[in-house]
C-alpha positions in Angstrom: -20.0 230.3 126.2 -18.1 232.8 124.0 -14.6 233.9 125.2 -12.3 236.7 124.2 -8.6 236.3 125.0 -6.2 239.1 125.9 -2.6 237.7 125.6 0.7 239.2 126.7 3.1 238.8 123.7 6.4 239.3 125.6 8.0 235.9 125.3 6.2 232.8 124.1 4.7 231.4 127.3 1.4 233.2 127.5 0.8 232.5 123.9 1.3 228.8 124.6 -1.2 229.0 127.5 -3.8 230.7 125.2 -3.3 228.0 122.5 -3.8 225.1 125.0 -6.8 226.7 126.8 -8.4 227.4 123.4 -8.2 223.7 122.5 -9.7 222.6 125.8 -12.6 225.1 125.7 -13.5 224.2 122.1 -13.4 220.5 123.1 -16.0 221.3 125.8 -18.2 223.1 123.3 -17.2 226.7 123.8 -15.8 229.2 121.3 -13.1 231.8 121.1 -14.5 234.9 119.3 -11.4 237.0 119.2 -7.8 237.2 120.4 -6.1 240.5 121.4 -2.3 240.2 121.5 -0.1 242.7 123.1 3.0 243.2 120.9 6.3 245.1 120.7 9.0 245.7 118.2 11.2 243.3 120.0 9.0 240.3 119.3 7.7 238.9 116.0 4.3 237.2 116.3 5.0 233.5 115.5 3.1 232.1 112.6 2.1 229.0 114.5 0.2 231.1 117.0 -1.8 232.9 114.3 -2.5 229.6 112.5 -3.9 228.0 115.7 -6.8 230.3 116.0 -9.8 230.4 113.6 -11.0 233.8 114.9 -9.8 237.3 114.4 -6.4 238.0 116.0 -5.8 241.7 116.7 -2.4 243.0 117.7 -1.9 246.2 119.7 1.2 247.8 121.3 1.6 246.8 124.9 4.3 247.5 127.6 7.4 245.4 127.2 10.9 244.9 128.7 13.9 246.9 127.6 17.2 245.0 127.6 20.8 246.0 127.8 23.0 246.4 124.8 23.9 242.7 124.8 20.2 241.9 124.6 20.5 239.9 127.7 19.5 241.4 131.1 16.4 243.5 131.8 17.0 247.2 132.5 14.3 247.9 135.1 14.4 251.7 135.3 14.6 252.0 131.5 11.7 249.6 131.2 9.5 251.6 133.6 10.3 255.1 132.2 10.3 253.9 128.6 6.8 252.5 129.0 5.6 255.6 130.8 6.6 257.7 127.8 4.4 255.5 125.7 1.4 255.8 128.0 -0.7 257.9 125.6 -0.4 255.1 123.0 -1.4 252.5 125.6 -4.5 254.5 126.6 -5.5 254.4 122.9 -5.0 250.7 123.0 -7.5 250.5 125.9 -10.1 252.1 123.6 -9.3 249.7 120.8 -9.7 246.8 123.2 -13.1 248.1 124.3 -14.2 248.5 120.7 -13.4 244.8 120.0 -15.2 243.7 123.2 -18.3 245.6 122.2 -18.1 244.2 118.7 -17.7 240.5 119.7 -19.8 240.5 122.9 -18.0 237.7 124.7 -19.5 236.0 127.8 -16.0 235.9 129.3 -12.7 237.7 128.9 -9.6 235.7 129.8 -6.5 237.8 130.4 -3.1 236.0 130.1 -1.1 238.4 132.3 -1.3 241.5 130.0 -1.1 244.7 132.1 -3.4 246.5 129.6 -5.9 243.7 130.0 -6.1 244.4 133.7 -6.2 248.2 133.2 -9.0 247.7 130.7 -11.1 245.8 133.2 -10.4 248.5 135.8 -11.3 251.4 133.6 -14.1 250.1 131.4 -15.8 247.5 133.6 -17.1 245.2 130.8 -20.2 243.1 131.4 -18.3 240.0 130.5 -16.8 237.9 133.4 -13.1 238.8 133.6 -10.7 236.0 134.4 -7.0 236.3 134.9 -4.7 233.4 134.3 -0.9 232.9 134.7 1.7 231.2 136.9 2.5 234.6 138.4 -0.7 234.5 140.4 0.8 231.8 142.5 2.4 234.7 144.3 -1.0 235.0 146.1 -0.6 231.5 147.5 0.7 231.2 151.1 3.2 228.4 150.0 4.8 230.5 147.3 8.5 231.2 147.7 9.7 234.7 146.9 13.3 235.4 145.9 15.0 236.9 148.9 17.0 239.6 147.1 15.5 242.8 145.6 12.8 244.2 147.8 12.0 246.9 145.2 11.8 244.3 142.4 9.5 242.2 144.6 7.2 245.1 145.2 7.1 245.9 141.5 6.4 242.3 140.6 3.5 242.1 143.0 2.2 245.4 141.9 2.2 244.4 138.2 0.6 241.1 139.1 -2.2 242.9 141.0 -2.8 245.3 138.1 -3.2 242.4 135.5 -6.0 240.8 137.6 -7.6 244.0 138.9 -11.3 243.4 139.5 -11.1 239.8 138.2 -14.1 237.5 138.9 -11.5 234.7 139.1 -7.7 234.5 139.4 -6.2 231.3 138.2 -2.6 230.4 139.2 -0.7 227.8 137.2 1.5 225.7 139.3 4.1 222.9 138.7 3.1 221.4 142.1 -0.3 220.5 143.4 -1.2 222.8 146.4 -3.2 222.1 149.5 -6.6 223.6 150.2 -6.9 227.4 149.7 -9.1 229.8 151.5 -12.0 230.5 149.1 -12.0 234.2 150.2 -8.8 234.7 148.2 -10.7 234.1 145.0 -7.6 232.1 143.8 -7.8 228.9 141.9 -4.8 226.7 141.2 -4.4 224.8 137.9 -1.7 222.6 136.5 0.5 223.9 133.7 -1.2 224.2 130.2 0.8 221.5 128.3 0.2 221.2 124.6 -1.4 218.0 123.4 1.5 217.5 120.9 3.8 217.2 123.9 1.6 214.5 125.5 1.5 212.4 122.3 5.2 212.5 121.5 7.3 209.4 121.6 9.9 209.9 124.3 13.5 209.0 123.6 17.0 210.0 124.5 19.4 210.9 121.7 23.0 212.2 121.9 22.2 215.9 122.4 21.0 218.6 124.9 18.3 221.0 124.1 18.5 224.7 124.9 16.1 227.7 124.7 17.2 231.3 125.1 14.4 233.9 125.3 17.0 236.8 124.7 19.6 236.3 122.0 22.2 237.8 124.3 22.5 234.5 126.2 23.7 232.7 123.1 27.3 233.6 123.9 27.0 231.7 127.1 25.9 228.6 125.1 28.8 229.1 122.7 31.2 229.2 125.7 29.7 226.1 127.2 29.8 224.2 123.9 33.5 225.1 123.7 34.1 223.8 127.2 32.2 220.6 126.5 33.3 219.6 122.9 32.1 216.0 123.4 28.5 217.2 124.1 26.1 218.3 121.3 23.7 221.2 121.9 20.6 221.9 119.8 19.5 225.5 120.7 16.4 227.6 119.8 16.3 231.4 119.8 14.5 234.4 118.3 17.2 235.9 116.1 16.3 236.5 112.4 19.6 238.2 111.7 21.4 234.9 110.9 20.7 231.9 108.8 18.4 229.1 110.0 19.8 226.8 111.2 23.0 228.5 112.3 26.0 226.3 112.9 27.8 228.2 115.6 30.2 225.4 116.4 30.6 221.8 115.3 28.7 220.8 118.4 26.3 223.8 118.6 23.4 224.6 116.3 20.9 227.4 116.7 17.4 227.1 115.2 14.8 229.8 114.8 11.6 229.2 116.9 9.8 226.3 115.2 7.1 224.8 117.3 7.1 221.3 115.7 10.8 221.0 115.7 11.2 222.2 119.2 8.7 219.7 120.5 10.5 216.9 118.6 13.8 217.9 120.1 12.3 218.2 123.6 11.0 214.7 123.5 14.4 213.2 122.4 17.0 215.3 124.3 19.1 214.1 127.2 18.4 217.3 129.2 17.1 220.8 128.8 18.8 224.2 129.4 16.5 227.2 129.5 15.8 230.6 130.9 13.5 230.3 134.0 10.2 230.8 132.4 7.3 228.4 133.1 5.7 226.7 130.1 8.7 225.0 128.6 9.7 223.8 132.1 6.3 222.3 132.5 6.6 220.6 129.1 10.0 219.2 130.0 8.7 217.9 133.3 5.9 216.1 131.5 8.4 214.4 129.3 10.7 213.6 132.3 13.6 215.7 131.2 16.1 217.1 133.7 16.3 220.9 133.5 18.9 223.7 134.0 17.1 227.0 134.6 18.8 230.4 134.2 16.8 233.4 135.5 17.0 236.3 133.1 19.1 239.0 134.8 17.0 241.9 136.1 13.8 239.9 135.9 12.7 239.2 139.5 9.9 236.9 138.4 12.3 234.5 136.8 14.3 234.2 140.1 11.0 233.2 141.8 10.2 230.8 138.9 13.6 229.0 139.4 13.0 228.6 143.1 9.4 227.3 142.5 10.6 224.8 139.8 13.3 223.5 142.1 10.7 223.0 144.8 8.7 221.0 142.2 11.7 218.8 141.4 12.1 220.1 137.9 15.8 220.6 138.0 18.5 222.9 139.1 19.0 226.7 138.9 22.2 228.3 137.6 23.4 231.8 137.0 24.8 230.9 133.6 24.1 228.4 130.8 26.8 226.0 132.1 26.2 222.5 130.7 28.6 221.0 133.3 26.2 222.0 136.0 23.3 220.1 134.3 25.5 217.1 133.6 26.6 217.0 137.3 23.0 217.3 138.4 21.9 214.5 136.1 24.6 212.3 137.5 23.2 212.8 141.0 19.7 211.6 140.0 18.4 208.0 140.1 16.5 206.7 137.1 13.1 207.8 138.4 13.8 211.0 140.4 12.8 213.4 137.5 10.1 211.1 136.0 7.5 211.1 138.8 4.0 210.1 137.6 2.5 212.6 140.1 3.2 215.6 137.8 1.4 213.9 134.9 -1.5 213.1 137.1 -1.7 216.7 138.2 -1.4 218.0 134.7 -4.0 215.6 133.4 -6.6 217.1 135.7 -6.6 220.3 133.6 -9.8 219.6 131.7 -11.7 219.1 135.0 -10.5 222.5 136.2 -11.5 224.2 133.0 -15.0 222.6 133.2 -15.4 223.8 136.8 -14.3 227.3 135.8 -16.9 227.6 133.1 -19.6 226.1 135.4 -18.8 228.7 138.0 -19.0 231.8 135.8 -21.8 230.6 133.5 -25.1 232.4 134.0 -26.9 229.3 132.7 -28.0 226.3 134.7 -25.1 224.4 136.1 -24.0 221.2 134.4 -23.3 217.9 136.2 -19.7 217.3 137.4 -17.1 216.6 134.8 
């Protein structure tokens, strides 16, 4: 089958999902004919993402978050009204998406949580099967835990999630934990995280440093403060900040690197523990490698508070309001040697190819293939 990807470019997670799913689909004999990437001025498209696809990659403006002056927390009202002002531009993007779909004639369109992808399916109703994939769709599962605070934010999160999968033939929720049986009427499938093959083949070690990843550069100051308070501990951090040298030695025990996929994976495999904002993909990668995690939800982003609760439920690590290394060290001290290295997560993740095979079998108009 031929697939076209629509990928949200806010952060790196959905791009990682697209890369991994592309590899699995190609391994099973299918092809990716085009990628449509939603972009903003805040984020530069990483070169490793472009290099991983051998098909056209088109970038179009898409709604994105607006942060505070410190480039740290999300300004919800400014985000809503700022994107509403740009709606004429976004409607033009829908036309451009439709043009590419008509040109490439895919059998399936896979939307990685891009809101314009959902609106496109709602407005244009393409002939291709429309599939929505993302960890956010776990919100449709009865066992999902919502953050208790922020009823308006909860409503907006659920609304945005529903728009991204509007009219989808299949909704695929990515989960750190393996769920029980789901009512088929929901149309929801649950898959394990999409972990890169490079992560699976890395030699795991434990060197004298902690790894950190900050999605918004404003959180760097918290890492600086934590490094000052823990001078005996070394921190290797990654960020998206092209205004400084690479690497940037902030303190004798704190180094910041620009996003570099290969170096990040290498550091992940050999760190003592991992400090990160409460996304999803990097947490799944750290769990696969058996690394204890400190998760800091981005302020003003309701989804990340839910992510942190969900990851704690899965045994990934501990949530914190700040990048406080002492919290992670204390958490690690409370663990036994095997508590964060359970083989069940790897078993769950290793079922991914079977799930992909079943998805294609279900949407394919051709004769069904024998079980994977």
